N, C-alpha and C positions, 0 to 999 in steps of 0.2 A: 432472633430479636425483631420484633414487631414494632413498629412505629418509630418515633424519634425519642431520643433523650433517655434519662434513666428510669423514669416512671414506667416506661413500656417494658423493661428488662424483667422476664419471667422465667428465664432459664437459670439453672445453677452456674455458679461463677466458681471455676477452680482457684483455690487459694494458695495450694502447695501440694507437696506430695511426700510422703515417707518411703523410702527405699530400704528394703532389708538385703543385706549382703549375706547370702545364705552360706552357711559352713557345714551343710549335711552332705554326708557321703564323700565323694571324691571332688566335690567343689572347694575351691581354695579360698572361700570367703572368710571374712572376719567375724560373722555372726552378730553384727551390730546394724543399727538402722542410722539413717541420716536423712536430713530434710533436703528437699530441691525447692528453691523458691523461683517463682516465674517472675520476670523483670517487670512485667505489667502490674503485679501485685505488690503493695506496700505492707510488709509484715506488721501485724498487730493493729491495723487500721482497716476501716470500712471502705474508705476512699481509694480507688485505684490509682496508679501512676498516671495514666492518660488524663484523668480528671484533674489531679494535682497541676500537671502540666499547662492545661488549659487555664486553671485558676491562675497560676504564676503568670502566665502570659497576659491575663488580664490585669493583673497587678502591675506588670511592666508597662502595659498600654496607658497606666494612669487611672485606671478604675480603682475605687474603694474595695475592700474585701467583700462587703455586703453585695455591691453591685457585680463583681466578678463571680461570686458564689450564685447570684439569683440568674446570671447569664447561662450557668451550667444547667440550670433546671434540674438539679440533683434532688433525690428523694431524702436527703440528709438535713438534719437541723443546721442553721446557721452557725451554732456554737462548735459543730464538728470542724468547720473550716477555720474558726477562731483558735481551737485546741491545735490544730494541725500548724497553723503559723507560729503559735507559741512554741510548740516543740521544735519547729525548724529555727526559730530565732536562738533557742538553747543550743542548737547543734552548729551554728554558723562557723565557729572556730575549726572544727573538724572538717567542715565541707570545704571551706577556703583553703585548707593546707592541701587536700586532695585535688582540688581544681588547679591550684598553683602548680603541682606536679604536671598536670596535663597540659596547660597553657597559661600564659601570663593573663593578668586581668585586664579586661578591656577598658578603654577611656569611656567613662559614662558620666552623666549628670546628676546622678542620684546622690543624696546626701545620707539616706538610709541605708546601713549595713546590709539589711535583708534584701532590698532592692539591687545593691551592688553585687551581692553573691548571686542573686538569681540572674542578672544580666551576664555575669561571669559564666553561670552554667549554662546559659542559652547560647553564648558565643562558643563554649567548649563543645557543647553537644551538637551545633550546627556545622562546625569546622571539621570534626572528626568523621572519618568514614565510619558508617554505621552499618552493622549486619542486621540489626533489628528493624531497619526502615524507619522513616521519618515520622510515621503516624502515631508511634507510641509515646513521643514526646521526650523531654529533657529529664523528667525523673526516672523513667524506665532506662533510658541511656546511662544515667548515673549508677543505677543498680547493676546494670549489665557490665559497665565498664569496670567498676571498682568493686564488685561482689560483695556490697555492703548495704544494709537497708538504708533507705534515703532519709527517713525520718528517726533512724536508730532503733 
């Protein structure tokens, strides 16, 4: 990667991988294929998990979605982030159930359920011991911990 930000990215980014369980000869495989998803990749979306985590951190800091997206300097249209936020709003019930299994909701002053859930996610991901490192963010932590796509 040369330079800073998304605009300078010129290498190929791995999105996932298919694995073949070989059943040829003396191998005891099942003959099927299955997918392996990386925790930093949000399946079926162009935006990766670290970028979404930085966007959500901006929202929790009090920025508007437009200001938080512009601070990322991403090569995506602003509508990409509006669609991601709308998709996240539709998944709040499922996310909150999973997060409550991990830890109780933190006390926060947010009235918006989306921001309450993001604060809960940030608290759970920062308090849990992480094997993936802190740089990947709360979205990657969620996908690694619960083995489910963050945005469904």
